[in-house]
N, C-alpha and C positions, 0 to 999 in steps of 0.2 A: 787810637786804635782800640785801647781798652774801654775809653768812654763810649765808643759808637758801639761796640759789642753788647755793654751792659745795657745800652738805651734799647738796641734791637731785642735783647732778652727781655726786656721789662715788658717792651709792647707788641711781643712776640703772640702772646694768648689773647691779647683784644683782636688783633688781625685774624685769628683764628675763628673766633666768635663772630664776628662781623660777617666773614664769608659764609659761615654756616648758617646765618641768620639770611643772607641774600638767597642762598640756596634754597632754603625753607620757604621763602616767600613766592621763588619760582613755582615750586611744586604744589603749594596751596595759596592762588591768589584771593584777598578778600573778595566776599561777596560774589564768587566766581559763577553764580548762575546766572548774572548782569550779562557776561560776554558771550554766552551761548545763543541768544536770539535777538533778532532785529524785528523791525515791521514785517520783513518779507524774507525771513530765514530763521530755521530752529525748529524745535518741537514745543508744543505745550498741551494740557489737557483742559477741556471747557465741560461745563457742566449745562445741560440744554432740556428744556422742558419737552416732554415727551410727546406734547401735542404737536409740535414743530419738526418732527423728525424729517418729513419728506423734504421741505425747504431748507433747513439747515443743511441736510446731505447735498444738495443741489450747489448751495452756497460752497460748502467746503471744496468741494470737486472743483468749480471753477477758479476758486482762491488758489488751490494747489497747484493746478495747472498752469496758472499764471505765474505761480513763484515756486518751482521746484524744489526750492531748499527749504520751504516751509512745509512742517506736518502739524496739522490739528486733529486732535484725538478728542472725537464728543462723546461723552457719556450720558444718555438719556434718562432722565428719572422724573420722578413728581415734582411739581415745584416746590414743596415743601423740603425735600431733599435738596433740590438746587439751593435754595435759600441757607440750608445748613453749609452747604460747599463754600459759602463766602467765608468762611474762618477755616476753609482747607488749605494748606499750604500748597498740595500739588495741583489745585485747580486755580487757573488764573482768569476764567473768564465765566459768567452764567448767563444765559439767556432765558427769561422769565416774561411773563404778562404783568408784573407789576413793577413801580419805581420803587426806590428806597425811601422810606420814610425819613423824618429828619432823625428820631431816635435810632434807628438803625444805621443812618450815617455817621452819628457821633459815636455809636457803639464799634464801628468798623475803623472809624477814625482813630478811637481810643486802644482798639486792637492791632490795628495794621501799622499804624503811625501817619497814615495819611488816607484822605477820602477816595473810595473808587470813583472812577469816571463812568458815568451811566447816559446811553444814548436812547432815544426811542427809534426805533428801526421801521415798525410798520403798523397797521391795524389790522385785526383777524377778527373773522365772526364765527360764532359757534353754530353750526348747522342743527337744524333738528332734521333726522333721517328715519325713513320708515321702509316697511316692505313693500317690495315690487308689486306684491299683491293687494296692499291695502288702498282702499277709497279713500280714506282720509288724508288729506294733503294739504288743507289750509286750517289755520288754528288761530285764534284770538290769542293775546296774550295771557288774559284771565283763564284759558283753557290750560294753556301750558304751565301755569300756577299751579292750579288744580291737579293736572297730572303728575307734576314732582311732588304735590303734598298728599296724593293718595285720595282727594276727594273728587275726583272727577267721574263722570259717569261712563268715560271711554273705559274699555276693557284691556287696555295696554298695560306691558311690562315695560318700564323705563329702564334704560341702560346707559349706565355713564361709565366712565374710564376709571373708576375708582369711587369710595364713598368718603373720605377724608381728605386729602393731601395734595388732589391735583389742581391745576387751576381751573380746569373746567368747572369741577366741584365747587370752588372758592367762588368763582362767578356766578354760578347758578345760585348758590345760597346768600350771598351777599346782594347780588343786583336783581334776582328775579324773584325770589321768596324772601327776601328780605330777613334772613336771619333763622327763619322758622325750620322745622325738620323735615326731612324727606319722607314720605309715605311709606309703608311697608312694601308697595309695588317697585319700589325704585331698588333696582340691582346693580351691581358691579362687575364689569369685564375688566382685565389684567391690562388693557391698553387700549389704544386708537382703533387698531386692527380689530381687537376682540369686539369691540363694540359692533363696528362694521358688520363683520362676519355672523354675528348673534343676530341682528336686525334683517341680515339678507337669508338668513336659515328659519326666522321666526314670524309670523304673519301677524302675531299679536305682540310685537314689540316696537318700540319708538325710540330713538338713540340720539345723545347729545355727542357731537365731534366736531374738531377743529375742522374749517372749510379747505385747508389745504390737503386734508386726507382724502377729500371727495373729489377734488378738481379733475377735469379730462384735459391731461396734456398736449393732447392733440388738437385741441379748440384753441384757436389762436385768437377768437373773440371772447373767451372766458366767459360765454351764455349757458353752456351745457356743461353737465357732471357726467362723472363715471355712472354709468349705467347698472351697476351692482345693486344698488339701492335706490327709493326715490329722495329728493330732497324739498322738503315741505314748504310752503310760503306761511310767514309769520305778519302778523297784523303790524303796520307801520303806525305807531301811538302817534306821530308828531304830522301825518299826511291828512290834509283837508282837500277834496273827499278823502274818506276811508279808503285805503290801499291795503293788498297784502304783497309781500314782497320776498323774494328769495334772496342769499347772501352771494348777489353779485356784486363785482366791484365797485361799480358807482352806487350802489346801495349802500355798501361799506363806507366809502368816502363821504357820501352827503348823509349818513347817520339815519336813512330812511329804513333799514335794516335794524331790529331792537336790540339785538344781542351781538355789541362790538366790543373788542376789548383791545387794547394796545400791547406792543411786543418791546421790550427793552433789553439792551445787551449792556451788562454790568463788568467792568475791566478792572482787576486787581493788580494794576501796575504803577508804581511811581517814576516810571523812566518809559521811553517809547521802546517796546517791546513788540513780539509778536500779537499779543493780545490786541493792542493798540492798534496795530496794522490790520488785524482780520475786523475790527469794529470799524475803522474806518471805511474797508471795501463795504461793507455792509450798509453805510449811511450814504455812499456814494452811488453813481449813476450804474454799475454794472451791478452791484448788489440790490439797489433797489430795481431794478428790472426783473431781477431772479424773482422777488418777491411779487412783483406784478405777475410774473408768470405761475406762481404758485396760489395764483387767487386771492391774496393779502393786497390790500390798498397800501403802496409805499407810504413811508411816514416823512420823508426827506424831500422826495422829488416829485413835482406839481404833474398832474396828468390833466390833460384836455376832457371834459365831458360833454358830448354831442347827444343832442336829443335822438331818440329813434324809439320804434314801436315795437315794445315787447310785451307778450302775453305770458304772465307770470302764472297764470292759472293753468296752465297745460302742463 
């Protein structure tokens, strides 16, 4: 009996330490963030290029109605700020108009410990809008370049959704004027809504804005736009004979419209969480149909193009 008592006394302190360790683990499980979301439940924050607010709001609404236990909180920002959020621990996903470069992928792998998943979601067009009283609704791309550089004979004030860090500005600088500077006639609004409102109120203004901001939700054919402003026709530089096109979906899909860009979803997860669930929703049928309804060309689901007669000069 005395030997058993001494043995119990010797190991009593270790029994209590083990018990305390188990209780501590129950209160603070390792990597506890991983147990709080699944592909269809939980709460996450995402950063989204402001140019796509209407369509992403629609996507989130349908996703959350399908999965009531899921909550996606979107923060709409400039593209540059979205890129910065790739290293922000609280942001699980970003939606922008450029894929990650190899250098960016390497940096994120070194920073996060894994390479983020990226998926092409859709194709978008940058629309050129003019006041409803304007007589100028057809432009060559050379005229668009001159307007942006301030060397055009047109008396227009060009309105962008910013001057430095937005995706629209980046695309126009990189792909339209090839790195040259904007003219003094180019001014900045605070948002895409600001561009539309300014052009609608000023006859001498011409604006650049994503096509999903000006689509007519009541038009199932996707061949008309919101009547607040006019949408200009631009020269199709690959068409023979020469043609002028509006940012209709067929023109976006066939690259007949000259200012087309891609939309990407980049997910910062190394497990199957809510970010992965949302991006999968976006690339499959329902998400792709919502992009179609928003005047974008779906990036992952094929659509049938049928011949039709459209007078794009009206």
